[in-house]
N, C-alpha and C positions, 0 to 999 in steps of 0.2 A: 719476679725479680730473681736473678741468679747470684747468689752470694758465694764468695770465696773465703773459706775459713783459714785464718792465719795462725800458725804456731811458731813460726820462725821469723824473727824481725829482720834477718839479714838477707832475705831473698831479694833478687834484683828489682822486682816489681815495687818494693817498698823503699828503694834507695833514696828517692826524692824526698821522702818524709824525714830522712835523717839530716837533710841539708839545711843550713842556716845562712851560709854566705851567699851573697847576691850573684856571684858568677855562676853558681850552680843552676840558676833559673834563666839567665839571659840567653843562653845558647838556643833554647827552643821556645823562648818567650812564655815560660810557664810560671806558676805561682803556687804556693801552699797557703791555705787558710786554716785557722784554728778556731775552735769553740762553736757551739750551736748558734749563737747570735750572729756571728759573722757568716758561717757556712749557710745558714738558713736564708739570710738576706740575699746571698749570691745565688742560691738555688732558685729564688723567685725571679731572677733575671734570665736573659737568653745566653748567658756566658757558657762557653764550652767546658764541660766537666769531664776530666779524664778518669779520675777515680775518687772514691771516698773510702776512708779508713775509719771505721766506727765500731762501737759496741752494738750488740743485738738490741739493747734498750733504745739506742738512738734510732735505729732503723724501724723499730716497732712504733715509735712515737711520731716520726716524721716521714712515714712511707709516702704520704700524699705529695710531699715536695720532691722526693727522689724519683717517683714514677715518670716525671716529665723528662728525665735525663736518661734515656734508654741506652745510650752508648757508653755510659760510665761503668767502669769496673767497680764492683762493690765488695770491699774487703771487710771481714768481720774479725775483730780481735778483742781480747779482754782489755780493760782499762789498765791493768798492770803491765801488759805487753806494750801498750801505747806509751806508757811512761818510760819503759826501757828504750823506746825509739828516740824520744826527745831528751832523755837523760836527766829528767827531774820530775818531781811530782806535778801532775796536772789536775785541774779541777773541771775538765771538760771531757767529753767522750766522742769527739769527732774531729777529723782533719779531712781536708779536701785538696786534691790536685787539679788545677785547671789551667786554661790558656788565657793569658792576658789579652784583653780586648785591644783592637787596633787603635792607635792614637788618632785623634781628630786633626785634620789639616788646620792651619792657622786661619784660613778663610772661613772655616766652619764653626768657629768658637762663638759663644754667645756674646751679648752686649756687655756683660759684666764679668771681668776676668781677675782672678787673683794670680799674680806672677811672683815667682821666687828667683832670687839671685844668690847662688852660692850657699844655700842652707845646707848645713852639714849633718844635722840631727835627723835620723830616720823617724824618730818619735815626733818631731815637729812637723815633718812632712805629713804624717798620718793625722796629727791633731788638727792641722790647718784644713785638711781635706774634710774631716768630720764637721768642723765649724762651717765651712763653705756650703756643704750640703744642707746643713740645718738652717742656714740663713737664706739660702736660695741663690747662691752664686754657683752657676752651673759649669764654669770653665776654669781649668787649672793649668797653668803654664809653668814648666820647670826646665832646668838645664839638663842636658844629657849626661853631664859628668857628675851629677849629684845623686843622692839616694833615689831609687826608683819608687814611684808612688804605689806600685803593686808589690813592693818587697814584703817579705814575711812580716816584719815588725810594723812597717807603715800601714799595711793592710789591717793588722790586728788593732792598732791604735785608732785607726779611722772607723773601726767597728764594721768594716765592709762598705762604708758609705762612699769610698772612692769610686765605687761602681756607679754612683749617681752623677758623676762629673765627666764632662768632656775634658780629656787631658791631651796636652801637646808638649813634646820635649824639643827644646830648641838647642842649636849648636852655638850660635853667636848672639850675645845679648844686644849688641849695638844694632846689628842687622835686623833682629827681631823687633826691637822697639821702633825702628824706622818703618818696618813693614806694617806694624800695628797702627802707627800714625797715618800711613797712607790708606789704611782701611777705615779711618774715621774715629779711632779711639783717642781719648785724651789720657796721657800717662801721668798717674799720681805716684810720687815716690814717698814712702814712709821713712822719714828721717828727721833728725833735729838739726835745724839750721837757723840762722839769724832771721831769715825772711820767710820761714815756713808758715803755712796756714794752720791755725788751730783746728783740730778735728771737728769741734762743735760748730765751726763757721764754714766748713767746706760745702760747696755747691756742685756736686758731681754732674757731669754732662750725661747725655743719654747713653753714650757708649764710653766705658772707662776701663782702665787697667790699674789695679792697685799693686805696686811693686814693693816687695819686702826684701830687705838685705840680709847679709850674713849675721848670725847670732851675736858675734863679737865685734866685727869691724863695720857692720852696716853696709851702706852703698858707697861706692867710690865717687870722687868728685867728677870723674869722667862720665860715669853713668848718670849721676844727678843732672849733669849739664844737658843730657838728652831728654830729660823728663819735662813735662809741661808745668808741673806744680809739685811742690813739696808740702807734705802734710805731717803735722806733729800732734801726738796725743798730749793734752795738757796734764802735767803731773805736779805733785807736791814738790816743793823745794827740797833738794837733797836726794831725790830719787832720779836716777839717770835714765832708766829705761824699763820697759816691760819685757818679759819673755816674748820671743817673736810669735809664738803660737797665740798667746793672750792678746798681744798687740794686733795681730791679723784679725782675730775674732772681733775685737772692739771696732776696728776700722771698717771691716766688711759690713757689720751691722749698721753703722752710721751711714756709710755710703749707700747702702740699700734703702734706707728709710729717710734719707735727707732729700730725695728727689721729689 
């Protein structure tokens, strides 16, 4: 392996590692992953790796993972230098720059889909991805105008497990719901309404979509009208809602095991 030793954090080749805003990654569909747990998981996939920035210790320990990615540039830096790049103290010794995998077509998604509408928190995007992967939901449907599932923070929160999911970004929620129905899916909306089905009583069909709404405003009446069934998590009196990431995890687990 050919290593490139780095003493200057401001060289053009390292510019991407300084970036945290999403627009820095969308132009060329790239991403940056942090920490050995995330990077190592991604290195075990067939994802395109553009470069790795790490300490000598990391390369010595995980040489067997890196050898499979022969086209990647391998930069060596001290941990102190890496901390200067991100601007704060870090507890890891590796970062990776890669290319986001292509999104799946709507017709290629699995039988069980977690779908988001207007989720604004990048952390929630990553948290839901991690739970979906753990529970065995293999398809993730998100709006194009929200946080990207491969954004730096979402990727970190998902612990890299977004790589286990088929993802699809949609433009129009109404058209997408209609297309999913035509493909044989039943659409379940997660919301509190007068006629909603308690989660413990739901009987999911073979092909289903679980739709989660905005953290604060939930799902609109217009969107709810397009769904086949509304499902609510039973809660103690006085508690209005769960965090959307927690709610999605509870509901995905129940949907997966209620069949």
